[in-house]
N, C-alpha and C positions, 0 to 999 in steps of 0.2 A: 613528611609523611606522604605515601603514595595515595593517589585518588583513583577513582574508576577511570579517569581520562588517561592515566599512565598505562593502562592495559588495553586501551582501544586500538583496534587494528587500522582504522581509517581516521583521517584528520577530521575534527569537528567542522561543521559548516556554519558559518557566521554571516548573517545579513546585516549590513550597515545601511540605515535609511536616514538621509538628511538632505535638504535642498541646498545646502551650502557645501560645495565640493571640497573646500578647505577642511571642514570638519571630518568629512569622509576620509580624506588623505591622512589626517592625524590618526584616526582610529585604525586605518588600514596598516599604518606603520607599526602599530602596537601588536597586531594579530597575524599579519600575513606570513610570518615564518612558521607558525605552527597551526594555522587554521586555513581552511578553504574559504576565502572571503568573497562574498557577493555584495554588490553595491546598487543602491537605488536612490534617485533624487526626487521621485514622485511617489505618492501614496499608491496610485494604481499600479505602477511598476513594481512596488514592493509586494503587493498582493499576488501579482502574476508570478514573481520569483518564488514566493512561498509555496504556491501551488505546484510549480514545476520542480523546484529543487529540494523542497522540504528541509530547510535549514534547521539546525539544532537550537539556534538562538537568534533573536532579532534585537539589535540595538536601534531603537526607533525614536527619532526626533519628534517632539510634540508640535512645534510651530512650523508648519510648512505651507507654501502657497497651494491653493486648491484643497485637496483632501488632507486634513491635518492628521497627526498621529493618533488622536483619539478615535477618529473615524476609521482609520486603518485597523486599529486594534479591534474595534467592534466587528468589522467585516471578517477578520481572521478568526475571531472567537465564534462567529455565527456559522462558519463553514466547517463541517465535520472533517474535511481534509486538512485543515490548518489549525484547528482549535487547540491542539496539543503542543504547538510550537510556543515555547516561552518567550515573553517579550520584556525587555528592559527599556523603559522610557529614559531618554537623555534630553534634558531641557534646561534652558536658561530661566524658566519659570520656577522659582523656588518657593512659592507659596504652599503652605500645608494643604490647602484645599485642592490644589493642582495635583499634588502627590497622592492625596486620598482618592481623587477621581480616577487617576491612572490605575491604582491598585484595585479599585472597585470594578473597573472594566476588565480586569483579568491579568494585568501586568504582574510580573513576579518581583520587579524591583524598579527603583526610580533613582536616577543619577542626575545631579544638578551640574550645569555648566557654570564656570569653567571647571573641568573635572581633573582629578588627580590620576595620572596614568596607572600608578601602582594600585589604587583602589579599583579602578575600572577593570584591570586585569584580574584582580582577586575576585571581584563579584562575578565576572564572566566565567571564571573557572568554577566557582561555586555552583552557579546555575547550570553549567554544562554537565557537571558531575551529577547533579540531581536529575537532569534530563536523561542521562545515560542510565542511571538506576531505574528511572521510571520506564524507559524503553525496554529494559531487560525484563522487568516484572510484567510489563504488558505482553512481551513476546511469549513468556511462559504461559500466560493465560490464553494466548491465541494459537498455540500449537497443539496438534493432535498428539496425544501421548504415545500412540503406537508407531505412527509413521514419521513423525517429526516435521510434517508439513503443516500448513495452515489448517485450522479446524473449522467447524461449521460456524461458530461465533465470529471468527475472523472473516469468513466469507461473507456473512450477512452484513458486517460493518463495511467491508470494502465495496460490496455491491451498492449499498446506500450512498457511499461517497462517490463511486464511479458514475452512478445514475445522476446525481446532482451536477457533477462536472459535465457529463454529456448533454444535459439539459441546457447548461450555460453556453456550451460551445457548439451545439447542434451537430454533434458527432455521433457515429453509430457505436453500439455496445454489443459485443458478441459473447455468447455463453455456450460452453460445451458441457454437457452432462455425460459422464463416462461410467460404464459398468463393466466389471470383469465378467466375462462370459462363463456361465455355469460354475460360479465360485462355490456354491454350497456343496455340490458333489466333490469338488476338489478338497474342500475343507473336511468333509466327512471321510474321504478316502485317505488323505495324508495326515489328518489330525490338526488340531488348532495351532500347535506350535509352527508347523510348516505353513499353515494358512496365514498366520501372522507374518511369517517371513516373506511369503508371496506378496502380501499387501505392502510391506515396506519396500520391496524391490520394485513393484509397480509404481508406487508413489514417487520413488527416486527417479525412475525413468520418465514419468510424466513431468516432473519438475524441471528436467533437463531440456525439455522441448521449447521452453519460453525463455527469452533473454531480456525483455524490457522490464525495468524495475516495477512498473505499475501493473504488469500482468500477474495473475494469481492462480495457482493450482492449490486446491484444498480438498481435504477428505470430507465428503458431504454426509456420509453415513454408511456403515457396513462396508460393502465392497464397491461403493459408488463414490466417484470423485467429480469435482466441478472445476472448470477452468474459465476464468473471467478475463476477457480481452477488450479493454477499452480502446476506442478509436480504431476499430478493426472491422473491415467490410467482410462480406461473405467469403470471397476467395481466400483472404488471409486466414479466416477461421477454419476453413476446410483444410488449408495447408497445415495448420497446427494439428488438426485432428489426424491427418495422415501421418505426420511425424510421430504422434503419440502411438499409433498402431505399430509403426515401424520400430520404435524404440522398445516397446514391450515384446515384439516379435524377436528382437535381438537377444532378449533374456533366455529364450528357448526353454521356458519352464514346462516340463512335461505335464500333460493333463489327459490321462488315459480315459477318463469318464466324460470328456467333453463330446457333445454331439456335433460340434462345429469344426474342431481341429484337434490334433493331438498335442497342441501347445496352448498355453494360456494366451487368450486374446481379448480384445475389447469391442464393445458396441458403443457408439458415440452418437448423441443427438446434438445438433447444432442449431442455434437460433440467433438471429441478428435483428436488432431493434433500434430504431431511432427514438430515444427517450424524449418525452415532452413533460411539462408540468402537469398535464392532465392524465398521464398514464402512471402505472405503478411498476416497480421492479418485479413484483410477483408475476406480471405478464410475461416477462422474459424467462423466468424460471418455468412457468407453465408450458411455454412454447418449446423450450429445450427438452423438458420432460416428455412431451408428446412425441418429439422426434426420436428420443431415446427408446420409447415404447415401440415406435415403428421399426427402428433398427433391430431391436431384440426380436420382434415378431416377423422379421423378414429374413430370418436365417442366422441372425447374430453375426458378429465380425463385420458389421456394416457401419457406414456413416450415413445418417439421415439428416437432411438440412431443411430448415424453414427460414425464409427471409420475410420479415414482417414490414 
């Protein structure tokens, strides 16, 4: 019987965590031909890989020197960026209370050593299938129905996650608030059907200006869009804003009622902030909104920038 994995376009990403290299080699031989396998021998290393690579499943040893598997699981579950990654504990500890503890911490399964390769492969396939189904359902809930890009809910969740990561790493976070200039007259003149087509074309153009997997372009509401750029300084954010204006200009969408141009264009507010545990993501949104207001009231078709 075919599973969801049989229709997946990319190979599942699997993280193997064990402080005994021999155990990792054995598991790697089981999965390396049809999975992208990552390996870690320390708990801290496993957490870092999870944050950077977002594996689809983690096979995690319980007993390790330093940070043990239970501690790793707790940290992954506590972080919004990694809490949805399923974990299977693999351990020589076969006591029922150990298995119960692992499941209480949020693991999806528990495999005892020495393990049967056939059983391990079957359980991994089962949980990868469930993960793929969960990702699909989550993606439906996070997409804007009209444009097909991320919706406001998805933006809010990603902002919270990116904020937490920037606090940990001491890195800057940039936000672009984007507005289609004079969209209401456009919509009134051409009708809602053409207005919706314009929104879809602009959304596609905006989404093509970012290439990093952790950047996000979302529909913020109405004719307004937002672009979240983690680990990006002011110059990088301005470059993306200019690309966005250029890509929309290439669409050459006629706008006879615009007071700024005869084509559909954008006003963009840019804000850059160095997040700290004592500040809130709302400060970044407020700053970008203020700059968008300035751009719109300075003749539109402008990029206004604030660096906090």
